[in-house]
N, C-alpha and C positions, 0 to 999 in steps of 0.2 A: 422334723426339719422349723428350718427357722425364715422365713420371707425376711423381717426385720423393713420397716417403716422408714422411710426419712426421715429425720428430726423437722424439717421443715414442713409436710404432711400432715403429721402428729401436731404440731403446735396449727396450724390452720385449722386441724379436724375441731380442735377443742377451741380454739377460739371462736369457730361458725357455732350460730345457732342449730342446740341440737334436738329440736322442735320439728325439724325440717326434716326427710324421712332418711333423706341421703347422709346426714351428717350423722344424726343416729348410726347406719350401718357403717359406718367408717369407724364410728366408737364400736360396735360389738366386734365386729372384724382386725380391727389393728389391738383389742383386748385379747380378741381369743387366735389374731395370728393368722388370720385364712388371706390368701394369698390373692390378690388382687388379680391374675393372671383366672387362677380361680373363677374371681365374681364374675368377671369379664364374659368370659364361656358360658357359663351359669345362668346371665340373665339375658347372652347372648346381646354383648352390644362392648365394646371400647374399652380398654383398662383408660382410657383418657376417661370413656366418660364415667368409668369409676372413680375414679381422681376428682374428679370436675362436681362427682356427686358428694365424695368423703368432704370435700371444704366447701362445697354451701356456695361452688358459682355457679351450675347445674343443680336441675332436678329432676328426680325420676318421672317419665311421661306416667301415666295416669293408669296406663295397662300393667302395672308393673308394681302399686302400688302394695296389693293382695300379697304376689311373691313374695317381695324384700319382707314386710314386718315379718310375714309367718317365716321367715329367713332370720330375723331379726332373737326371735322367743325362741329357735337353736338353737340360738348363740350364746343364749342367755341360758337355758335350763341344758346344757352342755357341763358349767362350768360348776 
């Protein structure tokens, strides 16, 4: 199943600072084609929050950092 990300989101993600955890999550999820809805459910946040993390417009709360880092590692190891 393909979820497809808009060109504007992909562009904003590539332009954003990869050193931020939300942007890194975005790149990993875009590459792995993980849906925003799935991530929102997984982390218990809104889809808009996920989009903002991906673009670097908002940053995940510290309470999410460990879970996000583990999820990024999981995505990278499944390639």
